[in-house]
C-alpha positions, -999 to 999 in steps of 0.1 A, spaced: -210 14 -613 -209 3 -577 -241 -7 -559 -240 21 -535 -237 46 -563 -267 32 -580 -288 32 -548 -277 68 -541 -285 80 -575 -317 60 -576 -312 53 -613 -328 20 -608 -353 4 -583 -335 5 -549 -352 -28 -540 -336 -45 -570 -302 -29 -562 -303 -41 -526 -313 -76 -538 -284 -76 -562 -261 -64 -535 -271 -93 -512 -268 -119 -541 -234 -106 -551 -221 -109 -515 -236 -144 -514 -217 -153 -546 -183 -137 -538 -178 -136 -500 -152 -161 -487 -174 -162 -455 -199 -183 -474 -179 -214 -468 -184 -247 -448 -146 -247 -442 -141 -282 -455 -109 -290 -474 -130 -288 -506 -150 -257 -516 -186 -258 -504 -209 -230 -497 -229 -228 -465 -262 -216 -482 -282 -217 -514 -293 -186 -532 -310 -161 -509 -346 -148 -509 -352 -111 -501 -382 -93 -488 -391 -58 -476 -415 -44 -451 -423 -9 -439 -411 1 -404 -446 14 -397 -463 -19 -405 -490 -24 -378 -477 -60 -374 -445 -48 -357 -465 -29 -331 -488 -59 -326 -458 -82 -321 -444 -58 -295 -477 -58 -275 -482 -96 -280 -447 -107 -270 -440 -79 -245 -406 -71 -231 -380 -72 -245 -395 -70 -280 -389 -37 -299 -403 -22 -330 -380 -11 -360 -384 26 -351 -374 20 -315 -342 1 -326 -334 27 -352 -339 57 -329 -318 41 -302 -291 33 -327 -292 69 -343 -303 92 -315 -294 123 -336 -316 113 -365 -353 122 -366 -371 92 -380 -407 82 -383 -416 45 -384 -430 47 -420 -397 63 -432 -380 30 -425 -377 -2 -444 -369 -36 -429 -347 -55 -454 -351 -92 -447 -335 -122 -462 -337 -160 -461 -306 -182 -466 -318 -217 -475 -297 -247 -464 -281 -266 -493 -293 -300 -506 -262 -317 -491 -268 -303 -457 -305 -312 -457 -298 -347 -470 -273 -353 -442 -295 -340 -414 -325 -358 -426 -308 -391 -419 -301 -382 -382 -325 -391 -354 -307 -380 -322 -280 -354 -330 -273 -330 -359 -251 -340 -388 -216 -325 -392 -228 -305 -422 -257 -290 -402 -234 -282 -373 -210 -265 -397 -238 -246 -414 -250 -233 -380 -215 -223 -370 -200 -209 -402 -234 -198 -415 -238 -175 -385 -205 -158 -393 -215 -154 -429 -249 -140 -420 -233 -115 -396 -208 -104 -424 -238 -100 -448 -256 -77 -423 -225 -56 -418 -219 -54 -455 -255 -43 -464 -255 -17 -436 -221 -3 -446 -230 0 -483 -262 18 -474 -243 41 -450 -219 50 -478 -249 64 -497 -259 85 -467 -287 61 -458 -286 53 -421 -289 16 -415 -285 -9 -386 -286 -47 -382 -308 -51 -352 -292 -82 -338 -258 -65 -339 -269 -33 -323 -258 -26 -287 -295 -25 -277 -301 -61 -287 -309 -83 -258 -323 -118 -250 -348 -119 -221 -380 -135 -210 -415 -127 -223 -441 -131 -196 -464 -148 -221 -440 -168 -242 -408 -174 -222 -375 -169 -240 -376 -139 -263 -353 -113 -278 -355 -76 -287 -356 -85 -324 -367 -117 -341 -353 -124 -376 -381 -149 -382 -408 -124 -373 -391 -97 -395 -392 -122 -424 -428 -131 -417 -438 -94 -418 -417 -90 -450 -437 -116 -469 -412 -144 -467 -431 -171 -448 -453 -183 -420 -447 -203 -388 -450 -240 -383 -459 -262 -354 -423 -262 -342 -421 -223 -345 -398 -225 -375 -405 -202 -404 -418 -220 -435 -406 -200 -465 -411 -207 -503 -378 -225 -500 -388 -244 -469 -381 -243 -432 -344 -254 -434 -329 -220 -435 -314 -191 -416 -325 -155 -419 -312 -120 -412 -322 -83 -416 -312 -47 -417 -334 -16 -408 -327 14 -431 -340 49 -435 -352 44 -470 -387 39 -485 -391 7 -505 -423 -8 -516 -431 -37 -492 -432 -72 -504 -468 -84 -506 -478 -110 -480 -496 -138 -497 -511 -149 -464 -533 -135 -436 -527 -163 -411 -494 -167 -394 -497 -205 -397 -510 -206 -432 -481 -227 -447 -481 -254 -420 -499 -286 -428 -508 -292 -392 -527 -259 -388 -539 -257 -424 -553 -293 -428 -549 -310 -394 -523 -334 -409 -486 -340 -406 -471 -331 -372 -439 -349 -383 -417 -324 -367 -430 -337 -333 -416 -371 -341 -383 -356 -353 -376 -337 -321 -350 -356 -300 -356 -334 -270 -393 -340 -266 -398 -303 -269 -426 -305 -295 -462 -316 -292 -495 -308 -308 -497 -279 -284 -466 -264 -299 -429 -257 -290 -414 -259 -255 -385 -234 -259 -370 -243 -226 -366 -280 -234 -354 -272 -268 -327 -248 -255 -316 -272 -228 -311 -299 -254 -292 -277 -279 -270 -261 -253 -265 -294 -234 -260 -328 -249 -262 -316 -285 -234 -290 -280 -213 -315 -263 -218 -340 -291 -209 -314 -317 -178 -304 -298 -166 -340 -292 -174 -353 -327 -168 -324 -350 -144 -301 -331 -169 -272 -333 -178 -254 -300 -214 -244 -309 -249 -256 -304 -273 -268 -332 -300 -294 -339 -323 -287 -368 -339 -322 -369 -374 -306 -369 -364 -286 -400 -354 -316 -420 -372 -348 -429 -405 -330 -430 -428 -319 -459 -419 -283 -452 -381 -289 -453 -377 -274 -488 -410 -258 -498 -444 -245 -487 -462 -278 -484 -497 -263 -483 -493 -245 -516 -480 -277 -531 -506 -300 -517 -536 -286 -534 -554 -252 -539 -583 -257 -517 -564 -262 -485 -542 -232 -492 -571 -209 -500 -591 -219 -470 -563 -208 -447 -552 -179 -468 -586 -163 -463 -587 -165 -425 -581 -134 -405 -559 -146 -377 -528 -126 -369 -531 -132 -331 -531 -162 -308 -496 -173 -304 -479 -154 -333 -453 -143 -308 -444 -178 -297 -415 -181 -321 -395 -151 -309 
């Protein structure tokens, strides 16, 4: 039986069916390719999480980040103006696509520019992620479940937050954070159970699915710098000087990626795209949650703090 038939008939847990749908696409899609002469996938096995469209964190993020940030229900209603939908009738389906061991190994060796594998993963991985969003939304639509990929919706825009600078109407990392898939690091990257070297995506659907529990209450809980006052290695890894103990300068980061890094990638690898990722590799959080793995006490101390505010919007 096809996945959309199973979801529609609800003969099994819809969360499990959607997870299987995503994993099957990962396994079989020709888009999941680095486009070398040999066969090599862009990503490792995905992680999937769910959050309710009415989760108070989405409204908090909108207020904290400001324009142009939108909530799930705002994006859904704009995408489907003829459908009446309440925020808590919606589910945000979020996934994490971890970089492969080979890609991380190559980029870890670099100090000034991204490796070829990282550049390919950025370029071809974006195409695969887009195809995955379209696939998940289309399968859900076949069951009569309205669904939209926020970053592919006509309403999606990139603008400037008065408080944080560069911002977009939808942040995949924030969606993953609300969906229990990780917390932010000093460099603004999302540290997941499989580490910070990853890409993520999401779809908003008019279906009720039990949210994935968040095993954290602090948006920096899995970063060693914030949890224990140690590490900060991502600062040393940044070739643009965009990182410091005060955080991430998004303008310097963007100027580097879209400037000398993009020119380097174009001239050396024949790929017209921007990338870097040096702060995502060669660090303790590259492939795991380093706080959880560094001892129980440090993790629990942060886990018990109530601190959703103060700069949570800075990684938009």
